[in-house]
KEKE-3310 file (N, C-alpha, C; in steps of 0.2 Angstrom, whole numbers, plus 5000, padded with zeros to 4 digits):
npx = (5050:5045:5057:5058:5045:5047:5058:5055:5044:5050:5059:5047:5043:5053:5054:5039:5044:5053:5046:5038:5041:5044:5044:5060:5065:5078:5069:5068:5075:5083:5094:5094:5086:5075:5079:5071:5066:5061:5046:5044:5035:5033:5027:5022:5022:5015:5015:5006:5012:5032:5035:5043:5042:5054:5060:5071:5078:5088:5082:5079:5081:5078:5061:5043:5038:5028:5019:5012:4999:4992:4984:4978:4968:4971:4968:4959:4951:4947:4959:4975:4986:5001:5012:5028:5039:5059:5073:5089:5096:5089:5078:5062:5051:5039:5024:5008:4992:4988:4976:4969:4964:4962:4956:4954:4944:4940:4948:4947:4950:4961:4967:4978:4988:5003:5009:5027:5034:5045:5057:5074:5089:5093:5091:5079:5069:5056:5044:5036:5021:5009:4992:4988:4988:4993:4991:5000:5004:5016:5020:5034:5034:5043:5038:5035:5051:5065:5077:5091:5099:5117:5126:5137:5128:5125:5128:5134:5150:5147:5141:5133:5141:5135:5131:5128:5114:5113:5104:5099:5093:5083:5082:5074:5072:5071:5071:5086:5093:5091:5092:5090:5087:5088:5093:5099:5112:5118:5129:5135:5145:5142:5145:5143:5138:5122:5104:5099:5091:5081:5075:5062:5056:5046:5040:5026:5030:5028:5015:5006:5000:5012:5028:5040)
npy = (5493:5506:5514:5517:5523:5533:5540:5543:5551:5562:5565:5571:5581:5590:5592:5600:5610:5616:5620:5630:5643:5655:5672:5680:5692:5703:5714:5724:5730:5732:5725:5719:5709:5692:5677:5670:5656:5649:5644:5643:5645:5661:5666:5678:5692:5709:5727:5742:5760:5761:5748:5735:5723:5713:5704:5692:5686:5676:5676:5659:5658:5664:5673:5673:5681:5674:5680:5675:5678:5679:5686:5693:5704:5708:5718:5730:5738:5744:5742:5743:5731:5731:5726:5727:5728:5726:5728:5720:5733:5740:5746:5749:5738:5732:5731:5733:5736:5724:5714:5722:5733:5747:5747:5735:5724:5720:5706:5700:5689:5691:5687:5685:5689:5694:5697:5697:5703:5696:5694:5694:5686:5688:5699:5697:5710:5708:5718:5722:5734:5740:5748:5744:5729:5714:5698:5686:5674:5671:5665:5664:5660:5655:5657:5650:5650:5653:5652:5659:5668:5671:5682:5698:5703:5715:5721:5725:5722:5713:5704:5685:5670:5661:5647:5637:5629:5629:5629:5643:5650:5664:5677:5692:5711:5707:5712:5715:5718:5732:5735:5732:5721:5724:5722:5708:5703:5692:5684:5679:5668:5666:5651:5650:5657:5662:5660:5664:5658:5663:5654:5657:5656:5664:5668:5678:5684:5695:5699:5708:5711:5716:5719:5710)
npz = (4451:4458:4459:4444:4441:4451:4444:4430:4435:4440:4430:4423:4429:4427:4413:4414:4421:4414:4402:4406:4416:4430:4430:4434:4448:4451:4437:4429:4420:4403:4403:4416:4410:4409:4403:4389:4380:4362:4361:4375:4392:4399:4416:4427:4436:4439:4443:4445:4441:4442:4439:4429:4419:4410:4398:4386:4372:4361:4346:4337:4323:4308:4302:4304:4318:4332:4345:4359:4371:4388:4401:4416:4425:4439:4450:4459:4449:4432:4420:4410:4403:4396:4379:4374:4361:4356:4346:4342:4345:4354:4347:4344:4337:4338:4346:4358:4366:4378:4373:4366:4374:4384:4393:4404:4413:4434:4437:4426:4413:4397:4380:4368:4353:4346:4330:4322:4307:4295:4303:4309:4313:4328:4342:4355:4363:4378:4384:4399:4405:4415:4422:4432:4444:4436:4432:4421:4409:4394:4378:4363:4349:4332:4318:4298:4296:4287:4276:4276:4265:4261:4270:4270:4256:4248:4239:4222:4223:4234:4230:4230:4223:4212:4204:4187:4187:4198:4213:4224:4240:4251:4259:4261:4264:4276:4295:4307:4321:4321:4305:4288:4279:4262:4249:4239:4230:4217:4209:4191:4181:4164:4153:4139:4125:4122:4127:4141:4154:4171:4185:4195:4211:4223:4241:4250:4266:4271:4276:4269:4255:4243:4233:4225)
capx = (5047:5048:5062:5057:5040:5051:5062:5048:5040:5057:5058:5042:5042:5057:5051:5035:5047:5058:5041:5033:5043:5039:5050:5065:5065:5075:5070:5066:5080:5084:5102:5091:5080:5075:5081:5065:5067:5058:5039:5044:5031:5035:5024:5023:5016:5015:5010:5007:5021:5038:5037:5045:5044:5058:5061:5078:5079:5089:5079:5086:5080:5072:5053:5037:5038:5020:5018:5004:5000:4989:4983:4972:4968:4972:4966:4952:4946:4948:4964:4979:4993:5004:5018:5033:5046:5063:5076:5096:5099:5086:5074:5056:5047:5031:5021:5001:4991:4987:4967:4970:4960:4964:4950:4952:4937:4945:4947:4946:4956:4962:4969:4982:4992:5005:5012:5031:5035:5052:5061:5080:5092:5092:5092:5072:5066:5047:5044:5028:5021:5003:4992:4985:4991:4991:4995:5001:5009:5016:5029:5032:5037:5046:5032:5039:5056:5067:5084:5095:5106:5124:5126:5133:5127:5121:5130:5137:5156:5148:5137:5135:5141:5126:5131:5124:5111:5112:5097:5100:5088:5086:5079:5074:5066:5071:5077:5092:5099:5090:5095:5082:5093:5085:5096:5102:5115:5122:5134:5136:5148:5138:5151:5145:5134:5114:5099:5099:5084:5083:5068:5059:5050:5046:5034:5027:5028:5027:5008:5002:5002:5019:5029:5048)
capy = (5497:5510:5519:5517:5529:5540:5543:5544:5557:5567:5568:5574:5585:5593:5594:5603:5618:5620:5623:5635:5646:5660:5678:5682:5699:5710:5711:5730:5734:5726:5724:5710:5703:5685:5672:5666:5652:5646:5639:5641:5651:5663:5669:5685:5697:5716:5731:5748:5763:5758:5741:5735:5716:5712:5696:5695:5680:5676:5671:5654:5660:5669:5671:5677:5678:5677:5679:5673:5682:5678:5691:5692:5709:5706:5723:5730:5741:5742:5746:5740:5729:5731:5722:5732:5723:5728:5723:5721:5739:5743:5752:5746:5734:5732:5731:5737:5736:5720:5715:5732:5740:5752:5745:5728:5724:5720:5700:5699:5687:5692:5682:5690:5687:5700:5694:5702:5700:5699:5695:5691:5683:5695:5699:5702:5711:5708:5723:5721:5737:5740:5751:5741:5724:5711:5692:5686:5671:5671:5663:5666:5655:5656:5651:5654:5650:5654:5648:5664:5669:5671:5692:5703:5701:5720:5724:5722:5720:5709:5699:5679:5666:5657:5646:5636:5623:5628:5635:5647:5651:5668:5680:5701:5715:5704:5714:5711:5724:5738:5736:5730:5720:5729:5721:5703:5703:5684:5686:5670:5669:5660:5647:5648:5661:5659:5664:5662:5658:5661:5652:5662:5655:5666:5668:5683:5682:5702:5699:5712:5711:5717:5717:5708)
capz = (4448:4462:4457:4438:4441:4454:4441:4425:4438:4440:4424:4416:4431:4424:4408:4413:4425:4408:4398:4408:4421:4434:4430:4443:4450:4447:4430:4428:4413:4401:4408:4420:4409:4409:4398:4387:4376:4358:4362:4382:4393:4405:4419:4428:4438:4438:4447:4440:4442:4439:4437:4421:4417:4405:4395:4381:4367:4354:4339:4335:4316:4306:4302:4309:4326:4336:4353:4362:4380:4393:4407:4420:4428:4450:4455:4458:4445:4426:4418:4406:4401:4389:4379:4367:4358:4354:4342:4348:4343:4357:4342:4346:4334:4338:4355:4357:4375:4377:4369:4361:4377:4388:4401:4403:4419:4436:4438:4422:4409:4389:4376:4362:4348:4342:4325:4319:4301:4294:4309:4307:4317:4330:4349:4355:4371:4377:4389:4400:4409:4415:4424:4440:4445:4431:4433:4414:4404:4388:4375:4358:4340:4326:4311:4292:4296:4283:4273:4272:4260:4265:4270:4267:4250:4247:4233:4217:4225:4237:4227:4230:4216:4207:4197:4181:4189:4205:4217:4230:4243:4252:4262:4259:4270:4284:4299:4312:4324:4318:4299:4284:4274:4256:4244:4238:4224:4216:4199:4188:4173:4158:4150:4134:4121:4122:4130:4149:4159:4176:4186:4203:4216:4231:4247:4253:4272:4274:4280:4266:4249:4241:4228:4225)
cpx = (5044:5052:5062:5052:5043:5053:5058:5045:5046:5058:5053:5039:5049:5056:5048:5039:5052:5052:5038:5037:5042:5044:5055:5066:5073:5074:5066:5070:5080:5090:5102:5085:5080:5076:5072:5066:5062:5052:5041:5037:5034:5028:5026:5019:5020:5012:5011:5013:5024:5039:5037:5045:5049:5061:5067:5078:5083:5086:5083:5085:5077:5064:5051:5039:5030:5022:5011:5005:4991:4989:4977:4973:4967:4970:4960:4948:4950:4953:4970:4984:4997:5012:5021:5038:5050:5069:5084:5099:5095:5078:5065:5051:5042:5028:5012:4997:4987:4978:4966:4965:4964:4962:4948:4950:4942:4943:4946:4950:4956:4966:4972:4987:4995:5011:5019:5033:5042:5060:5068:5083:5093:5090:5084:5073:5057:5049:5038:5028:5013:5001:4990:4988:4989:4997:4996:5007:5009:5022:5027:5036:5038:5042:5036:5046:5058:5074:5087:5100:5115:5124:5134:5133:5123:5121:5135:5144:5154:5143:5138:5137:5136:5130:5126:5121:5111:5107:5101:5091:5091:5079:5079:5071:5067:5074:5080:5095:5095:5088:5092:5087:5087:5086:5099:5106:5120:5126:5135:5141:5148:5146:5149:5139:5127:5109:5098:5091:5085:5075:5069:5056:5051:5039:5035:5025:5028:5021:5003:5003:5008:5023:5039:5051)
cpy = (5506:5515:5521:5523:5535:5544:5547:5551:5562:5572:5571:5581:5592:5597:5601:5611:5619:5623:5629:5636:5651:5665:5679:5689:5700:5709:5720:5734:5728:5722:5715:5707:5696:5682:5668:5662:5651:5644:5637:5646:5654:5665:5675:5688:5704:5721:5737:5753:5762:5754:5737:5728:5716:5704:5698:5685:5682:5672:5665:5655:5664:5669:5675:5675:5682:5675:5678:5675:5680:5682:5691:5701:5707:5712:5727:5735:5742:5746:5740:5737:5731:5728:5728:5728:5727:5722:5724:5727:5744:5748:5745:5744:5733:5732:5733:5735:5729:5717:5720:5736:5742:5750:5737:5727:5721:5711:5695:5696:5689:5687:5688:5687:5693:5696:5701:5698:5702:5699:5691:5690:5685:5691:5701:5703:5713:5712:5724:5729:5736:5747:5751:5734:5719:5701:5689:5679:5673:5667:5666:5660:5655:5651:5654:5655:5650:5651:5657:5665:5671:5680:5692:5702:5708:5725:5723:5720:5715:5701:5691:5678:5660:5654:5640:5629:5623:5633:5637:5650:5656:5674:5689:5704:5713:5711:5712:5719:5731:5738:5729:5727:5721:5727:5714:5700:5697:5686:5677:5672:5664:5655:5648:5653:5658:5662:5661:5664:5659:5660:5652:5660:5660:5670:5675:5683:5691:5705:5705:5710:5717:5716:5714:5707)
cpz = (4450:4459:4451:4436:4446:4447:4434:4431:4437:4432:4419:4422:4429:4420:4408:4417:4420:4403:4400:4415:4424:4432:4438:4440:4453:4440:4427:4422:4406:4402:4413:4417:4408:4404:4395:4380:4371:4359:4370:4385:4398:4409:4424:4431:4441:4440:4441:4442:4437:4438:4430:4422:4411:4402:4387:4379:4363:4349:4336:4325:4313:4303:4303:4315:4329:4344:4356:4370:4383:4399:4411:4425:4436:4452:4454:4455:4438:4424:4413:4407:4396:4387:4373:4369:4355:4352:4347:4346:4350:4355:4342:4339:4333:4346:4352:4366:4374:4377:4366:4367:4382:4396:4402:4412:4424:4439:4432:4417:4402:4389:4370:4360:4344:4335:4320:4312:4299:4301:4309:4311:4323:4339:4350:4363:4373:4383:4391:4404:4410:4422:4432:4440:4442:4433:4425:4415:4395:4385:4369:4352:4337:4321:4305:4292:4291:4281:4272:4268:4264:4265:4271:4259:4247:4242:4227:4218:4231:4237:4229:4224:4216:4202:4192:4184:4195:4210:4223:4233:4248:4255:4260:4263:4277:4290:4306:4314:4320:4310:4294:4279:4265:4249:4244:4230:4221:4208:4199:4182:4167:4154:4144:4132:4123:4125:4137:4150:4167:4181:4194:4207:4222:4235:4249:4260:4277:4279:4275:4260:4247:4235:4231:4216)
residu = (MET:ARG:LYS:ILE:SER:THR:LEU:LEU:PHE:LEU:LEU:LEU:ALA:GLY:LEU:VAL:SER:TYR:ALA:GLN:THR:ALA:GLU:GLN:GLU:PRO:ASN:ASP:SER:PHE:SER:THR:ALA:ASN:TYR:ILE:ALA:ASN:ASP:ASN:THR:LYS:THR:GLY:ASN:ILE:SER:SER:GLY:SER:ASP:TYR:ASP:ASN:PHE:VAL:SER:LEU:LEU:PRO:SER:ALA:GLY:THR:VAL:LYS:ILE:TYR:VAL:LYS:ALA:THR:ASN:THR:GLY:VAL:ALA:SER:SER:TRP:ILE:SER:LEU:ILE:VAL:TYR:GLY:GLY:ASN:TYR:GLY:GLN:ILE:GLY:GLY:ARG:TYR:ILE:SER:GLY:SER:THR:SER:ILE:ALA:ALA:GLY:ALA:THR:VAL:TYR:ASP:THR:LEU:THR:LEU:TYR:GLY:GLY:GLY:ILE:ASP:SER:VAL:PHE:PHE:GLN:TYR:SER:ALA:GLY:THR:THR:PHE:SER:TYR:GLU:PHE:LYS:TYR:LYS:ILE:THR:GLU:ALA:GLY:ILE:ASN:ASP:ILE:GLU:PRO:ASN:GLY:SER:PHE:ALA:LEU:ALA:THR:LEU:ILE:ASN:GLN:HIS:GLU:THR:LYS:SER:GLY:LEU:ILE:LYS:TYR:VAL:ALA:ASN:GLY:ILE:ILE:ASP:ASN:TYR:ASP:PHE:TYR:ARG:THR:LYS:THR:PRO:GLU:ASP:GLY:THR:LEU:LYS:ILE:TYR:VAL:SER:ALA:THR:ASN:THR:SER:GLY:ALA:ASN:ASN:TRP:LEU)
# end
């Protein structure tokens, strides 16, 4: 029983350590960014000046990216902490001051959720900076994950074949490596003369009113 209990403890400890791990320095640049997996938590400490904490992940699927942040001002004066998010082409795709404030009181803890809509399968970098010392923890999760169509199919020449009575699923206007998927083309050859009926269902995952 003691051996089983010890083994169970080690397994649980391993799961906890995997689910929440501390940053590893140096991680001041994209090339030294720490890896973070979907729905795993990273913890870190950051100071003011030229200190940057960078993390990177490969999104496991296309969808809406939600980033959950908890930060505590460990300095002696009110200040700020920010998170900037970059895509695989190093272009900025989101970010802001955590909690929307540039004056978080010394000793205060704040929480924030950043939402990025229309994320394709891509590398994503998370970069923290601050005006004083902060401790923080964060994780991201993919929500509203969708089934992408076969790319590239952005022109008549690259149109995807769809047969009669076949259902195709796809995503449009999602961004990967800085490229927006603006068009999805499909083609078919009707087997006989007659009326052509096309049945479509669509979900707006952009976070705002829009059209398809």
